[in-house]
C-alpha positions, 0 to 999 in steps of 0.5 A: 377587768380594768375600769375604763370609766375613769378613776375610782372614788378612792383615787379621786379622794387621794388626789383631793387630799394631795391637793388639799395638803399641797395648798395647806402645807406651804403656808403652815410651814411658813407660819412655823418658820416665823414662830421658830425665828420669833422663839429663837430671837426671844428665848434669852429674854428681852423686851419682846415676849416669847411665843409661849407667853404671848399665847398664854396672854391671848388665851386669857384675852379671848376667854372673854373678848366682850366684857365691859368695865366702863367706856375705856375698858372694854374687851378686844371684841368690842374694839374690833367691832367699833373699828369695823363699823367706822370702816364700813361707814367710811368705805360705804360712803366712798363707794357711793361717791367714788364708783359713780364718779369713776363712771362719769370721768371714764365716760366724759373726757372733758370732765376727766380733764377737769378733775384728773389734776385735782385727783393727782394733787390730792391722791398722794397726800397721807390719809392721816394728814386729813385727820385734823381737817376732820377734827376741825369740821366735825368737832368729834373724833369718831366722825373725823376717823370716818372722814379719814377712811372716806378720803383714803378709800375713794381714790382707788375706786374712782381711778379703777372704775374710770380706767375700766370705762375707758377700756370698754371697746368703742364698738360696743358704744357704737352699737348702743348709739345705732340702737339709740339706747339711753345713757342709763341703758348704756351704763347698766347693760354695756358699761357695768358688766365690762367695768365690773372687774376693774371696779372690784379691784378698786374696791379691794384696794380701798378696803385694804387701805381703809383697814390700814388707816383706821388703826393709825387714826384711832391711835390719834383720836382715842375712844373705842377701836383696835387702834386705840386699844393698841395704844392703850396697851402700850401705855400699860406696857403690855407688849404681848397684847400689842403683838396679839393685836398685830396678828388680829389686825392682819387676820381681819384684813385678810378676811376682808380681802378674801371675802371681796375676792370671793365676791368678785369671783362670784359676780364675774362668774354670773356676769 
C-alpha cells in the first residue's frame, strides 16, 4: 500500500543531503580552483611561495599561536585578539554615537539639514587620513588606531539609521500623535522595530569597514595587531606568513559579517 502521509524519512534525508551538497560544493570547487591557479603560477619558482610551502608554514604557525617572547614577538593569535579588541572598542563607541544620531537626523528635518552637509564633506575622506589627527590628540598609537576605527565606522550607521527613520510610514506617526505618545514611546514602539533592518545593514557595513581599516592603521602605528604582524613579517621577508595573514584576515572578516547577518535574521524574526 502506498504511503500517502508524505515522503519517507529516507527520502527526506536524501533531499537534505542533496541540499547540503548543493550549498557546499560550489564554494569548495571555487576554493580548489583558486589553489590550482596559485599552484600553476608558482610551480616554476619565484617570489610567491607555493600552496604546499604556505601550508607547511601555516601548520608551524598555528601549532602555537599564543606564544610570547617579548612585546614585539607574539603569536598570531595574540595579534588577532589585539586587533579585534581595537575594532570592538572603536566600533562600540561609533554605535553608541552613530545610531542615536541617525534617529535624531531622521526624526528632525531641521537638524538633518544642518548636519548632512558636514557628513557629506567628511564621509568621503580616507579613514587613514584621520590617523595623524588621532596621533596628535592622543599621543599614543593604540587610541589613535581606535579613533580611526570610530571615525570610519560611524558614517554607515548614521546614514542607514536616518534613512530607516525617514521611511517609516507617516500614518504610524499620525496614530502616535493622536494617542499622544511621548517621544520615547514613539522611538521604542514605532520607530525602532521599523528601523531595525536599516540599522543592522549600517552595522554590518561598519564592521566590515572597521576590520578593513584596522589592518592598514596597525601597519602605520606598530605595536601588537594583525596589521603590524603583516608588516613585521614583510620586513623579515616571510612572504608565506603574509599570505597566511591574508587568509586569516579574510576569514575573521567573514565570521564577523556572518555573525551579524545571523543576529539580524534572529532580531527580524522576533520583531
